[in-house]
N, CA and C atoms as an extended XYZ file, in Angstrom:
291
Properties=species:S:1:pos:R:3:atomname:S:1:resname:S:1:resid:I:1 pbc="F F F"
N       100.207       90.775      105.285 N   MET     1
C        99.115       91.706      105.264 CA  MET     1
C        99.285       92.648      106.459 C   MET     1
N        99.009       93.910      106.222 N   ALA     2
C        99.034       94.920      107.277 CA  ALA     2
C        97.610       95.396      107.503 C   ALA     2
N        97.235       95.503      108.760 N   THR     3
C        95.880       95.957      109.061 CA  THR     3
C        95.907       97.170      109.974 C   THR     3
N        94.855       97.950      109.868 N   ASP     4
C        94.644       99.093      110.739 CA  ASP     4
C        93.271       98.870      111.353 C   ASP     4
N        93.254       98.404      112.584 N   SER     5
C        91.998       98.021      113.222 CA  SER     5
C        91.452       96.823      112.461 C   SER     5
N        90.314       96.970      111.808 N   GLU     6
C        89.750       95.864      111.040 CA  GLU     6
C        89.872       96.090      109.538 C   GLU     6
N        90.561       97.141      109.131 N   GLU     7
C        90.718       97.474      107.716 CA  GLU     7
C        92.067       96.994      107.206 C   GLU     7
N        92.071       96.428      106.007 N   ILE     8
C        93.345       96.021      105.404 CA  ILE     8
C        94.032       97.276      104.878 C   ILE     8
N        95.234       97.534      105.368 N   ALA     9
C        95.998       98.715      104.957 CA  ALA     9
C        96.962       98.393      103.821 C   ALA     9
N        97.425       97.158      103.748 N   GLY    10
C        98.357       96.766      102.704 CA  GLY    10
C        98.607       95.274      102.726 C   GLY    10
N        99.161       94.770      101.623 N   TRP    11
C        99.466       93.355      101.518 CA  TRP    11
C       100.479       93.127      100.399 C   TRP    11
N       101.140       91.998      100.456 N   CYS    12
C       102.022       91.603       99.363 CA  CYS    12
C       102.009       90.090       99.260 C   CYS    12
N       102.389       89.605       98.093 N   TRP    13
C       102.521       88.168       97.920 CA  TRP    13
C       103.528       87.870       96.817 C   TRP    13
N       104.096       86.707       96.923 N   GLY    14
C       105.087       86.280       95.950 CA  GLY    14
C       105.437       84.825       96.182 C   GLY    14
N       106.549       84.412       95.608 N   TYR    15
C       106.961       83.015       95.654 CA  TYR    15
C       108.429       82.888       96.060 C   TYR    15
N       108.731       81.765       96.670 N   HIS    16
C       110.111       81.356       96.931 CA  HIS    16
C       110.396       80.270       95.901 C   HIS    16
N       111.297       80.577       94.976 N   LEU    17
C       111.535       79.701       93.829 CA  LEU    17
C       112.860       78.944       93.939 C   LEU    17
N       112.818       77.610       93.941 N   PRO    18
C       114.066       76.843       93.908 CA  PRO    18
C       114.685       76.944       92.516 C   PRO    18
N       116.009       76.904       92.468 N   ARG    19
C       116.730       76.978       91.189 CA  ARG    19
C       117.460       75.663       90.947 C   ARG    19
N       117.726       75.340       89.686 N   PRO    20
C       118.398       74.066       89.363 CA  PRO    20
C       119.778       73.933       90.013 C   PRO    20
N       120.451       75.052       90.303 N   ASP    21
C       121.796       74.968       90.895 CA  ASP    21
C       121.773       74.775       92.405 C   ASP    21
N       120.578       74.563       92.990 N   GLY    22
C       120.473       74.329       94.424 CA  GLY    22
C       120.227       75.588       95.243 C   GLY    22
N       120.329       76.763       94.631 N   THR    23
C       120.030       78.000       95.342 CA  THR    23
C       118.536       78.300       95.171 C   THR    23
N       118.090       79.371       95.788 N   SER    24
C       116.698       79.766       95.607 CA  SER    24
C       116.598       81.280       95.602 C   SER    24
N       115.479       81.774       95.078 N   MET    25
C       115.272       83.208       94.995 CA  MET    25
C       113.809       83.528       95.249 C   MET    25
N       113.545       84.796       95.554 N   LEU    26
C       112.183       85.261       95.772 CA  LEU    26
C       111.685       86.001       94.548 C   LEU    26
N       110.399       85.869       94.296 N   TYR    27
C       109.717       86.675       93.291 CA  TYR    27
C       108.573       87.384       94.007 C   TYR    27
N       108.626       88.697       94.069 N   LEU    28
C       107.550       89.488       94.657 CA  LEU    28
C       106.577       89.826       93.534 C   LEU    28
N       105.397       89.248       93.584 N   HIS    29
C       104.431       89.439       92.506 CA  HIS    29
C       103.652       90.738       92.667 C   HIS    29
N       103.242       91.049       93.890 N   GLN    30
C       102.455       92.266       94.080 CA  GLN    30
C       102.600       92.787       95.500 C   GLN    30
N       102.674       94.106       95.597 N   LEU    31
C       102.686       94.806       96.874 CA  LEU    31
C       101.715       95.975       96.719 C   LEU    31
N       100.732       96.045       97.592 N   GLU    32
C        99.718       97.105       97.521 CA  GLU    32
C        99.550       97.738       98.894 C   GLU    32
N        99.402       99.051       98.919 N   VAL    33
C        99.043       99.775      100.135 CA  VAL    33
C        97.847      100.645       99.778 C   VAL    33
N        96.780      100.542      100.576 N   ALA    34
C        95.572      101.329      100.329 CA  ALA    34
C        95.910      102.818      100.382 C   ALA    34
N        95.317      103.576       99.481 N   LYS    35
C        95.630      105.013       99.363 CA  LYS    35
C        95.631      105.768      100.694 C   LYS    35
N        94.639      105.568      101.580 N   PRO    36
C        94.658      106.337      102.836 CA  PRO    36
C        95.852      106.014      103.739 C   PRO    36
N        96.524      104.896      103.449 N   HIS    37
C        97.632      104.450      104.309 CA  HIS    37
C        99.005      104.630      103.663 C   HIS    37
N        99.035      105.165      102.449 N   GLN    38
C       100.320      105.338      101.778 CA  GLN    38
C       101.150      106.417      102.467 C   GLN    38
N       102.462      106.271      102.384 N   GLY    39
C       103.375      107.249      102.978 CA  GLY    39
C       103.588      107.068      104.462 C   GLY    39
N       103.155      105.929      105.021 N   GLN    40
C       103.295      105.677      106.461 CA  GLN    40
C       104.290      104.563      106.764 C   GLN    40
N       104.998      104.081      105.754 N   GLY    41
C       105.992      103.027      105.975 CA  GLY    41
C       105.453      101.615      105.875 C   GLY    41
N       104.180      101.465      105.514 N   ILE    42
C       103.582      100.131      105.432 CA  ILE    42
C       104.194       99.327      104.286 C   ILE    42
N       104.371       99.948      103.130 N   GLY    43
C       104.986       99.259      102.000 CA  GLY    43
C       106.395       98.784      102.329 C   GLY    43
N       107.158       99.648      102.974 N   ARG    44
C       108.522       99.276      103.382 CA  ARG    44
C       108.491       98.105      104.361 C   ARG    44
N       107.580       98.139      105.319 N   ALA    45
C       107.483       97.052      106.298 CA  ALA    45
C       107.097       95.741      105.628 C   ALA    45
N       106.133       95.784      104.711 N   LEU    46
C       105.744       94.577      103.992 CA  LEU    46
C       106.904       94.031      103.160 C   LEU    46
N       107.576       94.910      102.434 N   LEU    47
C       108.692       94.499      101.584 CA  LEU    47
C       109.826       93.895      102.408 C   LEU    47
N       110.238       94.560      103.469 N   THR    48
C       111.358       94.047      104.264 CA  THR    48
C       110.987       92.760      105.004 C   THR    48
N       109.726       92.629      105.408 N   THR    49
C       109.289       91.383      106.046 CA  THR    49
C       109.334       90.229      105.053 C   THR    49
N       108.871       90.470      103.828 N   PHE    50
C       108.920       89.457      102.772 CA  PHE    50
C       110.364       89.041      102.506 C   PHE    50
N       111.254       90.024      102.395 N   MET    51
C       112.660       89.749      102.115 CA  MET    51
C       113.323       89.002      103.277 C   MET    51
N       113.042       89.416      104.503 N   THR    52
C       113.628       88.781      105.685 CA  THR    52
C       113.179       87.326      105.800 C   THR    52
N       111.890       87.070      105.575 N   ALA    53
C       111.375       85.701      105.643 CA  ALA    53
C       112.010       84.833      104.556 C   ALA    53
N       112.154       85.372      103.361 N   GLY    54
C       112.778       84.615      102.282 CA  GLY    54
C       114.236       84.311      102.553 C   GLY    54
N       114.951       85.305      103.082 N   LYS    55
C       116.373       85.092      103.409 CA  LYS    55
C       116.507       84.026      104.497 C   LYS    55
N       115.638       84.072      105.498 N   ALA    56
C       115.683       83.073      106.576 CA  ALA    56
C       115.400       81.674      106.046 C   ALA    56
N       114.667       81.595      104.941 N   ASP    57
C       114.340       80.313      104.337 CA  ASP    57
C       115.345       79.909      103.260 C   ASP    57
N       116.425       80.694      103.094 N   GLY    58
C       117.509       80.306      102.198 CA  GLY    58
C       117.610       81.043      100.876 C   GLY    58
N       116.684       81.946      100.580 N   ALA    59
C       116.762       82.691       99.317 CA  ALA    59
C       117.941       83.655       99.349 C   ALA    59
N       118.599       83.821       98.210 N   THR    60
C       119.754       84.723       98.140 CA  THR    60
C       119.512       85.922       97.235 C   THR    60
N       118.429       85.911       96.450 N   LYS    61
C       118.100       87.017       95.552 CA  LYS    61
C       116.589       87.193       95.524 C   LYS    61
N       116.158       88.357       95.041 N   MET    62
C       114.737       88.607       94.846 CA  MET    62
C       114.570       89.420       93.578 C   MET    62
N       113.498       89.159       92.847 N   PHE    63
C       113.197       89.998       91.694 CA  PHE    63
C       111.723       90.357       91.686 C   PHE    63
N       111.415       91.433       90.961 N   LEU    64
C       110.048       91.906       90.797 CA  LEU    64
C       110.001       92.777       89.558 C   LEU    64
N       108.817       93.085       89.106 N   THR    65
C       108.659       94.047       88.021 CA  THR    65
C       107.698       95.131       88.500 C   THR    65
N       107.864       96.317       87.972 N   THR    66
C       106.962       97.427       88.268 CA  THR    66
C       106.889       98.334       87.048 C   THR    66
N       105.909       99.176       87.018 N   GLY    67
C       105.761      100.096       85.900 CA  GLY    67
C       106.831      101.167       85.906 C   GLY    67
N       107.260      101.570       84.735 N   ALA    68
C       108.295      102.592       84.619 CA  ALA    68
C       107.870      103.902       85.267 C   ALA    68
N       106.555      104.229       85.252 N   ASP    69
C       106.115      105.501       85.854 CA  ASP    69
C       105.629      105.349       87.284 C   ASP    69
N       105.823      104.196       87.895 N   ASN    70
C       105.400      104.001       89.282 CA  ASN    70
C       106.478      104.574       90.212 C   ASN    70
N       106.540      105.886       90.262 N   THR    71
C       107.584      106.595       91.009 CA  THR    71
C       107.636      106.219       92.492 C   THR    71
N       106.504      106.147       93.207 N   PRO    72
C       106.592      105.780       94.626 CA  PRO    72
C       107.173      104.378       94.840 C   PRO    72
N       106.750      103.409       94.020 N   ALA    73
C       107.278      102.053       94.166 CA  ALA    73
C       108.772      102.019       93.842 C   ALA    73
N       109.163      102.686       92.780 N   ARG    74
C       110.579      102.683       92.399 CA  ARG    74
C       111.439      103.350       93.468 C   ARG    74
N       110.931      104.408       94.084 N   ALA    75
C       111.673      105.064       95.168 CA  ALA    75
C       111.839      104.109       96.353 C   ALA    75
N       110.787      103.365       96.667 N   LEU    76
C       110.868      102.379       97.751 CA  LEU    76
C       111.903      101.318       97.422 C   LEU    76
N       111.831      100.740       96.231 N   TYR    77
C       112.756       99.665       95.858 CA  TYR    77
C       114.204      100.169       95.822 C   TYR    77
N       114.409      101.374       95.329 N   ASP    78
C       115.752      101.961       95.346 CA  ASP    78
C       116.252      102.145       96.773 C   ASP    78
N       115.364      102.602       97.661 N   SER    79
C       115.782      102.923       99.032 CA  SER    79
C       116.150      101.699       99.856 C   SER    79
N       115.669      100.511       99.464 N   VAL    80
C       116.041       99.302      100.201 CA  VAL    80
C       117.107       98.494       99.471 C   VAL    80
N       117.764       99.113       98.486 N   GLY    81
C       118.916       98.484       97.850 CA  GLY    81
C       118.647       97.759       96.553 C   GLY    81
N       117.456       97.902       95.992 N   GLY    82
C       117.161       97.256       94.712 CA  GLY    82
C       117.936       97.903       93.584 C   GLY    82
N       118.270       97.134       92.596 N   GLY    83
C       118.966       97.643       91.420 CA  GLY    83
C       118.208       97.262       90.164 C   GLY    83
N       118.228       98.128       89.188 N   LEU    84
C       117.562       97.817       87.928 CA  LEU    84
C       118.264       96.649       87.243 C   LEU    84
N       117.491       95.831       86.548 N   ALA    85
C       118.048       94.688       85.836 CA  ALA    85
C       119.033       95.161       84.775 C   ALA    85
N       120.189       94.555       84.733 N   ALA    86
C       121.232       94.956       83.793 CA  ALA    86
C       120.952       94.472       82.374 C   ALA    86
N       120.055       93.481       82.224 N   GLN    87
C       119.828       92.928       80.895 CA  GLN    87
C       118.814       93.704       80.077 C   GLN    87
N       118.315       94.810       80.567 N   GLY    88
C       117.420       95.638       79.769 CA  GLY    88
C       115.988       95.599       80.256 C   GLY    88
N       115.096       96.192       79.473 N   PRO    89
C       113.701       96.279       79.902 CA  PRO    89
C       113.038       94.908       79.966 C   PRO    89
N       112.073       94.800       80.842 N   THR    90
C       111.329       93.557       81.000 CA  THR    90
C       110.088       93.595       80.124 C   THR    90
N       109.810       92.509       79.481 N   VAL    91
C       108.593       92.374       78.683 CA  VAL    91
C       107.806       91.217       79.279 C   VAL    91
N       106.536       91.459       79.566 N   ASN    92
C       105.687       90.418       80.130 CA  ASN    92
C       104.721       89.902       79.072 C   ASN    92
N       104.470       88.601       79.075 N   TYR    93
C       103.492       87.976       78.203 CA  TYR    93
C       102.422       87.319       79.066 C   TYR    93
N       101.186       87.405       78.631 N   TRP    94
C       100.068       86.757       79.303 CA  TRP    94
C        99.420       85.788       78.325 C   TRP    94
N        99.028       84.637       78.804 N   PHE    95
C        98.372       83.633       77.988 CA  PHE    95
C        97.066       83.215       78.651 C   PHE    95
N        95.998       83.121       77.872 N   LEU    96
C        94.750       82.557       78.368 CA  LEU    96
C        94.777       81.078       78.084 C   LEU    96
N        94.494       80.284       79.074 N   LEU    97
C        94.529       78.825       78.917 CA  LEU    97
C        93.130       78.244       78.985 C   LEU    97
């Protein structure tokens, strides 16, 4: 979480997932920066901190999904070395339990 005085400026959360082959990976579920704070590097700081912490804990890959028209997020992910999934578009399913 990033704060500006007592106001939350941004936050992210995700998981460190163990894999059956003994490796592990990160899943970034959500990254948000409040509109008044966008364009100040907060999203980049949150993303790189998440990635650095995961790498220090043994993760070797990270994945996330974002909207096709989310241009600011896609520019951020591209700028820190993210690559589009080679297996094609992602489809998400939601289930009510």
